[in-house]
NUBALUM-748611 format. One record per residue: x negated, y, z of N, C-alpha, C, O in turn; residue number from 1; residue in one letter. Coordinates in steps of 0.02 Angstrom, whole numbers, plus 32768, in hexadecimal, padded with zeros to 4 digits. Layout:
# NUBALUM-748611
R     nx     ny     nz    cax    cay    caz     cx     cy     cz     ox     oy     oz     i   aa
R      X      Y      Z      X      Y      Z      X      Y      Z      X      Y      Z   NUM    a
...
//
This chain:
# NUBALUM-748611
R     nx     ny     nz    cax    cay    caz     cx     cy     cz     ox     oy     oz     i   aa
R   3E74   1260   57BB   3EC4   124B   57B5   3EC6   1259   57E4   3EA6   1241   5813     1    m
R   3F0D   12A5   57E5   3F1C   12AD   581F   3F42   129A   584C   3F5F   1265   583E     2    a
R   3F4D   12B0   587C   3F62   128B   58AD   3FC9   128C   58AA   3FE2   12C3   58B5     3    k
R   3FF1   125C   589F   402B   126F   588B   4046   1295   58E2   4031   1283   5919     4    k
R   4081   12D6   58CE   408B   12E6   5915   40C1   12C8   5921   40F5   12E4   5931     5    p
R   40BA   1290   591B   4104   1271   594A   40F0   1222   594B   40CE   1208   591F     6    y
R   410C   11FC   5988   40F1   11B2   5981   4129   1187   599A   414E   1197   59C9     7    s
R   412E   114D   5975   4170   111A   598B   415A   10FD   59D6   4124   10E4   59E7     8    l
R   4198   1109   5A01   419B   10F3   5A2C   41AD   10B7   5A41   41E7   10AE   5A54     9    d
R   4180   1086   5A42   41AB   103A   5A24   41BA   1021   5A85   41D7   0FED   5A92    10    f
R   41A8   1042   5AAC   41CF   1025   5AFB   4237   1029   5AEB   426A   1013   5B05    11    s
R   4228   104A   5ABE   4280   1064   5A8D   42A2   1015   5A74   4299   100B   5A38    12    i
R   42C8   0FDC   5A9A   42CE   0FAC   5A78   4311   0FA0   5A4E   4319   0F6D   5A2D    13    v
R   434F   0FE0   5A54   4385   0FB9   5A2C   437C   0FEA   59FE   4361   101F   5A0C    14    r
R   4391   0FDB   59C4   4385   0FF0   5985   43B4   1025   5991   439B   105B   5980    15    d
R   43EE   102A   59A7   4415   1074   598E   43E9   10A8   59AB   43DD   10DF   5991    16    t
R   43C6   1085   5A02   4390   10D6   5A16   4368   10DE   59E0   435B   1116   59C9    17    d
R   434D   109E   59C4   4305   10BF   599B   4320   10D8   5968   42F3   10F3   5948    18    r
R   4356   10DF   594B   4392   1104   5923   438C   1144   5918   4376   1163   58E8    19    t
R   43A8   115A   5957   43AE   1190   5984   4359   11BE   599C   4350   11FB   59A2    20    r
R   4325   1185   59A6   42D7   11B9   59B9   42CA   11CF   5958   42C2   1206   593D    21    a
R   42CE   1188   593A   42A7   11B0   58F8   42E1   1202   58DF   42C9   1239   58D3    22    i
R   4322   11F2   58DE   4343   1231   58CB   432E   1273   58EB   432B   12AC   58D4    23    e
R   431E   1259   592C   42DB   12A1   594E   42B0   12BB   5939   42A3   12F7   5938    24    e
R   4286   1276   591B   4259   1292   58FF   4260   12B1   58B9   423D   12E2   58AB    25    i
R   428D   1296   5889   4289   12AF   5856   4298   130E   585D   4276   133A   5845    26    l
R   42D4   1314   5885   42DB   134A   589D   429A   136B   589A   429A   138E   5867    27    d
R   4262   1370   58BB   424B   138B   5904   41FF   1394   58BC   41D2   13BE   58BA    28    s
R   420C   1362   5894   41DD   135F   5840   41D3   13B9   583D   41F9   13E1   5857    29    l
R   4199   13C9   5817   41AD   1409   57DC   418A   140B   57A8   416B   1439   578D    30    s
R   4195   13C1   5797   4184   1390   575B   41A5   136D   5736   41DE   1367   574C    31    y
R   419E   1357   570E   41C5   1301   56E5   4185   12E4   56FA   414A   12F3   56F0    32    d
R   41B1   129D   572B   418E   1277   5734   416C   1240   56F3   419A   1238   56CB    33    p
R   413F   1223   56E2   4137   120B   56B9   4144   11BD   56B1   4141   119D   56E6    34    s
R   4153   119A   5677   417C   1175   5673   4152   1124   56A9   4173   10F4   56BE    35    p
R   40FD   112F   56AF   40F2   1107   56CD   410C   1118   5724   4107   10EB   574D    36    t
R   4127   115F   573A   411B   1155   577B   4193   115A   5775   41C0   1159   579E    37    e
R   4190   115C   573E   41E1   113C   573E   41F4   10F0   574A   422E   10E2   5759    38    l
R   41C8   10C1   5744   41B2   107F   5738   41C9   1074   5771   4202   1060   577E    39    e
R   418C   1085   57A6   4170   1081   57CE   41BB   1096   580A   41CA   107E   5841    40    q
R   41D7   10C4   57E7   421B   10DA   582D   4245   10A9   580C   4254   1077   582C    41    m
R   4257   10AF   57D8   4274   1075   57E2   4267   101C   57F5   4296   0FF6   5803    42    a
R   423A   100E   57F2   421B   0FCE   580C   4217   0FC5   5873   4214   0F96   589C    43    s
R   421A   100E   5875   422B   1018   58D1   425A   1006   58CB   425C   0FCE   58E4    44    y
R   42AE   1020   58A6   42E7   1020   58BE   4302   0FDC   58B2   432D   0FBF   58D2    45    i
R   42DB   0FC5   5873   4301   0F79   5855   42D5   0F40   5894   42E4   0F05   5888    46    l
R   42A8   0F45   58CC   42A1   0F1D   58E8   42A4   0F1F   593D   428D   0EFF   596C    47    y
R   42CE   0F57   5930   42E3   0F73   5971   4318   0F3F   5976   432F   0F28   5942    48    g
R   4333   0F28   59BD   4377   0EF1   59D7   43A5   0F05   59E9   43AD   0F2F   5A15    49    k
R   43D0   0EE8   59C7   4432   0EF8   59E9   4436   0EE0   5A1A   4409   0EC8   5A3C    50    d
R   4490   0EE7   5A2A   448F   0EC7   5A66   447D   0E8A   5A8E   4477   0E7F   5ACA    51    e
R   4476   0E63   5A53   445D   0E10   5A6C   442D   0E1C   5A69   4455   0E08   5A3E    52    n
R   43E4   0E2E   5A66   43BD   0E33   5A64   4389   0E21   5A28   434C   0E1C   5A24    53    g
R   43C9   0E1B   59F4   438A   0E10   59B3   4397   0E47   5980   43C6   0E6F   5985    54    q
R   4356   0E44   5938   435E   0E70   5926   4378   0E44   58DA   4379   0E07   58D8    55    n
R   438D   0E75   5897   4391   0E5E   5862   4380   0E32   5830   43A1   0E16   5804    56    a
R   4333   0E34   5843   430B   0DEE   583E   4327   0DB7   5861   434C   0D95   583D    57    i
R   4323   0DA9   5887   433C   0D7A   58BC   4380   0D62   58BE   4396   0D2C   58D2    58    q
R   43A9   0DA6   589D   43FB   0D7B   588B   43F1   0D6A   582C   4424   0D6E   580B    59    r
R   43BC   0D5D   580F   43CB   0D5C   57D1   43D8   0D81   579E   43E0   0D72   5763    60    n
R   43DB   0DD7   57CA   4417   0E00   57A7   43DA   0E1D   5756   43A0   0E0D   5747    61    e
R   4408   0E46   5738   43DB   0E5F   5702   4438   0E82   56F4   446F   0E77   570E    62    t
R   4416   0EBA   56B1   443F   0EDB   569D   444C   0EAC   564B   4434   0E74   5653    63    i
R   445B   0EB0   5626   446D   0EAF   55E8   4457   0ECC   55AF   4486   0EE7   5593    64    d
R   4422   0ED2   5591   43FB   0EE8   5556   440D   0EFF   552F   43FD   0F38   551D    65    k
R   4445   0EC9   550B   4447   0EC6   54C7   4467   0EE7   54A6   446F   0EE5   5469    66    d
R   4488   0F1A   54DE   44B5   0F61   54A4   448C   0F82   5484   4452   0F8E   5495    67    k
R   44AE   0F9A   5447   447F   0FBA   5420   4446   0FFC   5445   440B   100B   5450    68    r
R   44AC   101A   544F   4498   1068   5464   4498   1061   54CA   44BF   103B   54E6    69    y
R   4474   107F   54E4   446B   1074   551B   445C   10BE   554B   4444   10BD   5583    70    k
R   4471   10FD   5526   446B   1131   5544   44B7   114D   5580   44AE   117D   55A5    71    s
R   44F8   112C   5580   4521   1125   5598   452C   10E3   55B5   450F   10B1   559F    72    y
R   455E   10E4   55F1   456E   10A1   5600   45B5   108E   5600   45E2   10B4   5611    73    k
R   45BD   105C   55EF   460C   1051   55DB   4636   101E   560C   4616   1000   5637    74    t
R   4665   1018   5608   468C   0FE2   5624   4678   0F9B   5617   4677   0F72   5645    75    k
R   4668   0F8B   55D8   4652   0F49   55E6   45F6   0F40   5602   45DF   0F0A   5615    76    d
R   45D5   0F74   55FE   459C   0F4A   5640   45A4   0F2B   5671   45CD   0F3A   569D    77    d
R   457A   0EF6   5672   4590   0EF1   56BE   4539   0EBA   56DA   4515   0EAA   56AB    78    k
R   4528   0EA9   570F   450C   0E92   5700   451C   0E3B   570D   4545   0E20   5732    79    v
R   44E5   0E1D   56DA   44D9   0DBF   56C9   44A0   0DCF   570F   4485   0DF7   5736    80    k
R   44AC   0D80   56F4   4483   0D51   571C   443F   0D54   56F6   4453   0D5A   56BC    81    s
R   440F   0D55   56F3   43D2   0D47   56DF   43E2   0CF9   56AA   43E2   0CF5   566C    82    l
R   43EC   0CCF   56D1   43FF   0C99   56BF   442B   0C82   5676   4421   0C55   564E    83    d
R   4458   0CB0   567A   44A6   0CB9   5658   445C   0CE6   560C   4452   0CCA   55D6    84    e
R   4443   0D15   5619   443A   0D42   55DB   4400   0D0C   55AD   43FB   0D0C   5570    85    i
R   43D3   0CDC   55E0   4399   0CB2   55C1   43C6   0C73   559B   43AE   0C54   556B    86    m
R   43F0   0C6B   55AC   4430   0C3A   5573   443D   0C46   5546   4445   0C15   5521    87    d
R   4449   0C93   5523   446F   0CA9   54E4   4421   0C97   54BE   43E5   0C90   54C8    88    t
R   4462   0C94   5481   443D   0C77   5440   4407   0CC8   542F   441B   0CFF   5442    89    p
R   43D2   0CC0   5413   43B4   0D17   540E   4370   0D21   545D   4341   0D44   5470    90    g
R   438E   0CF8   546A   4363   0D13   54AB   4318   0D07   54B5   42F7   0CD6   54C7    91    f
R   4307   0D4B   54A3   42A0   0D48   5498   4280   0D6E   54AE   424D   0D89   5499    92    n
R   42A7   0D74   54F3   4264   0D91   5537   4227   0D68   555C   4203   0D85   5585    93    e
//
């Protein structure tokens, strides 16, 4: 397996700074990242801390995935608490 041409800098703590770092990596790549690489990049951002020192997991936040079409964002899209989603009928994840 070939070595990746980039590495994720885990000394970066803030989620916004991690997002900028990923944007720079994506701009510099000469190929499209694999789904596994994209998932690692997303997790890297997801576990970044906000101004209160918490990440999205610690805040129990998630995005509502019950929409049929997900290719664009609407004003109905909002961050919901994990508890709120788990309490809805039909939750099966």
